[in-house]
N, C-alpha and C positions, 0 to 999 in steps of 0.2 A: 427288426429280429430282435428276438432276445436273448438278452444280456448273459453272457455268464454265470456259474451260481456266487459267487461273493464278489463283497467289494470291496476287498482287502486288508482295507482298517478303518476303524471307526475315524471316522473327520475328526482333527483336531479343533474347530471350532464347537464341536457339540462337547468340548471337555468345561473341567472347572479349573486347569492345576495353573491358570496363568494372568491372574485378577489380581489387579491392585487394590490396596486398601479402601482407596475411592470406591471401587468395585461393591466392594466386599461389604463397608456401608450402605450402602445403594440396596445393595441384593439385601439385604438385613430389614430391610423398610416395604419391599416388596409382597405381592399373592406370589405365591410357589403353589406348582402342578407338577405330578411327575408327568416326566416324557415315554413314549417306549422304549423306550433304552432302560427305563427305570432311574433314569439323571434326574435333577430337578430343572424345571422352566421356572425363568421370572417375570412377571408381568410387567415391563415398562412400557408410558405413552400406550395401551390400549393392546400390543401386541407380546404373543410371548417367545423366549431366546433362554439359549442355553447359555452360562456364565461370561465364559470365551467372547461368544458373540456380542453379548452385552458389552463385555470390557471392547471388544473394536468397534463398536457403536460411538462409545467414552471417544477414542481414538479419536475417530473420524472426526465427529461435532465438536471436536476440539481444536484440530489440525487442519483440517480438508480447505483448502479454498479454490472455490469456484473458479475455472476460465468459461467467459463470455463464449467460450467454443465450444463446449464437454458439451458430450453428450451423453445420458445416465439410463439405462436401459432396469426398467420395475417389474416387476413380477413375483406372484408366492411361486414357491418351487413347484414343478412338474406343470407346469403350464405354458409349453414355447419357448421357453428359456432360453434353452440351448439352438433353438430354432432362428429366434430371435436375434440372437448374439452373432450368430454366422450370415448371416441376411446384411445386419448395419452392418458389419465390419466389409463386408465384401461392396456394400453400395457407395461407402461412404470413402471404401479406398479402391475404386475400379479404376481411375484412369493410372494408380501405382501398379495394380495386377491386372491385368486381363483375365477373365472369368476362366479360358479357355487353357489356360499355360496350363503346365508341370509345374513350374514356380510358385505358386499360388499357396501362399501360410496355411488357407485352411486344406488344401491338401497333401500336408504334411503337421498338422499341430491341432489340438484340439478347441474348439469354438472357446472355452472355459479360459483354456491359458491366452489365451489371441483380447479376449474382453472379461476384464477379472473384476470378480464381488469386491465391493470394498468391506462388507461387513463379514466376508465370511474367507479372503484370501489376503488382502493388502493389509487392512487395519489389525488382521488378527495375528498379523508374523511379527508388526514393527509398527509400535505407536507413531511412528514418522515415516513413514515409507516413501520412496526419495522419486516425485509424480512430478517434480519442475522439469526434467528432462524430456518426458514424453511429447511428441508430435503434437501439433492440433490439426483435427478434434480429436480430445483425449475420447475415448470410448471405455465407460465404468459400467456397472450391472451392480444391482441389487434388490435385494426381498424385504427391506423395510416400507411401512407403507409410507403416505405424502407426507405427513404432519413432522417424524421423522428427519427426514431427508430433509424434508426444508428447510429443516433450522439452519442446516451448514451451507445451504446454498448461496446465503448472503444476496438474495433478492438478485441475484446474478441471472440473467436471460439466457441460463445453458438451457439448453434442449431435454426433455426427459422421455422415455417413448416407454409408456405401462403396456403389456399383454394378458390378458385374460380370457380362463378358459372354464367351461362351464363346469361349475365343481362338481358332478360325480365322475367325469372323465378323468381332474385333477386329483379325486380322492381316489381313486380306482390307479393311477399312475403309481402315485405315494406309495400306496400298498404293496406294489410288485416291490417298488424300488428301497422299501425299507424291508420286508421279508426277507432280503439280500444278507441286512444286518442283523434281524434277530428271529429268528426260525418258528419261536410261535406265536407270533404276530399276525391276529385274526382280522380278517374281513370288519368283521361285527366289533373289534374296537377301535377300527379304522372310523367307521362309521360315526360310533357313538364320540369319539372324539373329534371328530367335524362337530358334532350335534353340539357337545359343548363348546368346542371354541379353542379348546388350551390345545394349544400345541403347535411346535417352531415356526413361527412366523406368522400365525394365524393371530383370529379366527378370518375365514376364507371373505367376509361380507364386509367389516371393518375394512382391510385394506384394497378392496375390489373400490369402495362408493370412497376412499381418500382420494383417491387418483380420478374416479368417476368425475365427481364432483370438482375437483381440481381443473380438470379440463376443460368443464363449462365456464366456470367465472376466469381461465384462465391467465392468473394472478401471473403464473410460472408456463411457458410453454409446454404444455402437456399434450402427447399423442395419448389418446387411447386405442387401442387394437383389439380387434376381436379373433380368438385363434380360429374360428369355426370359420369366417370371413376368409382369415389369409389361405386356410383349407379352398375354400367353394372358390376366392376368385383372387389366386395369390399374385396374376398379373399387373391388375389394380392396385393390388394390397402395398405389395412391395414399390410401385411408383408412388402410391401415399403416401410412404415413408419415407422417398427421396424427397418429398416437395414439401416435406416436414423439417425434415436434415439440412434442406438449403443446398440440394445438390442434385436439381431435377434431371433426369433424362431427357437428354438433345431430341430432336427428331430421327437424327441421325443413328442413334442409338437405339431406338426404339427400332429405326426399318432394320439393322443389323441383329436385332436379335439381342439385345446386350441383359434386356430384363431375364427373357428366357433361360440363357448360358448363366446367369447369377438364381437364377430356380432352380436349374439344374445340379448346379454346385453347392447349392445347402442344402440341396433336398437330402432328406433322414438316411433316403435308400441308400445316397451316394454318403456321406459324411458316415457311416454305419460300416459300407464296404469296407472306410479304408486303414489300412494298418495301423496309423497313428491313431484312431479311434477303437484297438481292437486292444492295443494293448497299455500297458505305462499310467499314469495317476495325474489327474491333472494338478495348477498350481495349488487347489482350495480342498485337494488329500481326497479326493473320490475319483476312483478308478472311471481310467475313460469310457471303456462300452458301456457302463452302467448307466451313463446321459441318454443310451439310445432304446426304445423299444416298440413302438407298436409305431405313436403318432399319429395317429387316427383320432376320427370322430365318432361317439357313441359306444366307444369299448365296454364303457357301462355295464349295457347290459346286456354281456355275457358274463357277468358277475355277480351288480347286484339283484336282490330280490325287491318286488313289485315292492314289499314293506319298505325296504330300505331308501329306494327312490322316492316314494313317496314323503317317507319324512326329512329327508332332505328338499325336495321341491319346496316343501310347507316350512322350514326353517327361513330358506332362503326367501320366498317370495311372502314374508312374514319380513326378515332384515332390510328386506329392499325395497319395501311400501313407502311409497311415493316419490322415490330419489328418479324415475323416470328410465332405470337398468332393469332391463327384461333377461333374462335366457328364455333360450327354447327346451 
């Protein structure tokens, strides 16, 4: 589904009006670049952030207390975040909400309101959001790289799920999303930005590698998922997700088609058709409809020139060299 024309308002996490003196002092020491909106981004621990997002990260690192049962869903923006949130919520809470009942929260609310972002929502609004009353397992989301997230886990065995997607599809999806905020934002600008690496939560390769390497050494439980594999083999990947989260599907559930029911419920086609996702604004300040477009694989071929694709392929091959991580 193509999203309507506008994102309504600029999300508050891209602003610079809510930072403390501590954050201002930190920002003064950091490298900076202009974002696609003309506002400044700052490089903190290898990743680029708007000031309010950086303030939220400082709040998170100072005050977040991880529970061993917590689940954190991580991604680069436009990498399958909405789908992963919906699937994880449905899998974890399937005993509480039957996937085929009209009362399921996913039928009446946006996935981003059910699984809230740490640094784009909870901690950008409040230095100490009240999280203690949330039932276990608590589900959160983040776009932070692993090294920044890890500092606040305090050696907790809580589970982290990371979803990655082909960089060219990520780029095109971000371009469509951002074009609704800035009218003259070109695809060429987006490609140049990705090559340079200075964009919100970028660079792509550093973030992906931070979770990929952690999934291999496993000092913290990290499940590394590929968006393309989720599209190609959805049943197998949802069962893999459930196994990792400690709530495997029983034989009875498999025979009853529970996995397929969850996939139907969480499909982007179904979610985008719901009234709850056509109107309103999420808790992170973005219009619900803006989270849904095609959600497919290979759409970059309809937008990028051969030269653009070659530049991106060469960059990724060089940056991932020796890591064991490859993209088709």
